[in-house]
C-alpha positions as CSV (number, residue, x, y, z in Angstrom):
1,X,0.0,0.0,0.0
2,X,1.3,3.5,-0.8
3,X,2.2,5.6,2.2
4,X,-0.5,8.2,1.2
5,X,-3.4,5.8,1.1
6,X,-5.8,6.5,3.9
7,X,-3.3,8.7,5.9
8,X,-4.1,12.1,7.3
9,X,-1.3,14.6,6.7
10,X,0.6,15.9,9.7
11,X,1.5,18.9,7.5
12,X,0.9,20.1,3.9
13,X,2.7,22.7,1.9
14,X,3.3,23.6,-1.7
15,X,6.1,24.9,-3.9
16,X,5.5,26.9,-7.1
17,X,7.6,28.8,-9.6
18,X,6.4,32.3,-10.6
19,X,9.5,33.3,-12.5
20,X,9.2,30.9,-15.5
21,X,12.5,29.3,-14.5
22,X,13.5,25.6,-14.6
23,X,14.9,24.6,-11.2
24,X,16.9,21.5,-11.0
25,X,18.4,19.7,-8.0
26,X,17.3,22.4,-5.6
27,X,18.0,21.8,-1.9
28,X,15.1,23.1,0.1
29,X,14.6,23.4,3.9
30,X,11.2,23.6,5.6
31,X,10.1,24.1,9.2
32,X,6.7,22.5,9.6
33,X,4.3,22.8,12.5
34,X,2.5,19.5,12.9
35,X,-1.3,19.4,12.9
36,X,-1.1,16.9,15.8
37,X,1.7,15.9,18.2
38,X,3.5,12.6,17.5
39,X,5.8,10.3,19.3
40,X,9.5,11.1,18.9
41,X,10.3,7.8,17.2
42,X,7.3,7.9,14.8
43,X,8.4,7.1,11.2
44,X,7.7,9.9,8.8
45,X,7.2,10.0,5.0
46,X,6.8,12.8,2.5
47,X,4.8,12.3,-0.7
48,X,3.7,14.5,-3.5
49,X,0.1,15.0,-4.7
50,X,0.1,11.8,-6.6
51,X,1.4,9.8,-3.6
52,X,4.9,9.4,-4.9
53,X,7.4,9.2,-2.1
54,X,9.9,12.0,-1.8
55,X,13.3,11.4,-0.1
56,X,13.8,13.8,2.8
57,X,16.1,14.2,5.8
58,X,14.7,15.3,9.1
59,X,17.1,17.8,10.5
60,X,15.5,18.8,13.8
61,X,12.5,18.0,16.0
62,X,10.9,20.3,18.5
63,X,8.9,18.8,21.3
64,X,6.3,20.0,23.7
65,X,6.4,19.7,27.6
66,X,4.9,16.1,27.3
67,X,7.8,15.0,25.0
68,X,5.6,14.8,21.8
69,X,7.0,16.3,18.6
70,X,5.1,19.4,17.5
71,X,7.5,20.8,14.8
72,X,10.1,19.4,12.5
73,X,12.7,20.9,10.2
74,X,13.4,18.8,7.1
75,X,15.4,19.0,3.9
76,X,14.6,17.7,0.4
77,X,16.0,18.0,-3.1
78,X,13.6,18.6,-6.0
79,X,13.2,19.9,-9.5
80,X,10.6,22.4,-10.6
81,X,9.5,23.2,-14.2
82,X,8.6,26.8,-15.2
83,X,5.3,27.8,-13.5
84,X,4.8,24.3,-12.0
85,X,3.3,23.7,-8.6
86,X,4.2,20.8,-6.4
87,X,2.1,19.9,-3.3
88,X,3.8,17.9,-0.5
89,X,2.3,16.0,2.4
90,X,4.1,14.8,5.6
91,X,2.6,11.6,6.9
92,X,3.0,9.5,10.0
93,X,4.1,6.4,8.0
94,X,7.1,4.4,7.1
95,X,8.7,5.8,4.0
96,X,9.0,3.1,1.3
97,X,12.5,2.3,-0.1
98,X,13.3,4.3,-3.2
99,X,14.7,2.6,-6.3
100,X,18.4,3.3,-6.9
101,X,21.2,2.1,-9.1
102,X,23.5,1.6,-6.2
103,X,24.6,-1.9,-5.3
104,X,26.8,-3.4,-2.6
105,X,29.4,-5.9,-3.4
106,X,31.3,-7.9,-0.8
107,X,34.8,-9.0,-1.5
108,X,36.8,-11.5,0.5
109,X,38.4,-9.9,3.5
110,X,36.2,-6.8,3.4
């Protein structure tokens, strides 16, 4: 099941280009106030409007007096076409593994 299926978003935000510029490999940082507090070890996933997983790195978590996380700061890398708009959703869900061309090879003695 995709991480977005049936999940209520903890935060939602959008990115759009108003300059008519093609942006590639842009590193973006977001500070997000969560709609509801979560446990510190809660897995998180970010998806776009179609439910496609987006790779992110959580940089910081801010907790309330009860120890629940109420705000996170994260980083992601994305591309954006001229005048395009991308909508992101932060979910309390395990992020699925992304496909990559990396492989691990073991050699004797290593």
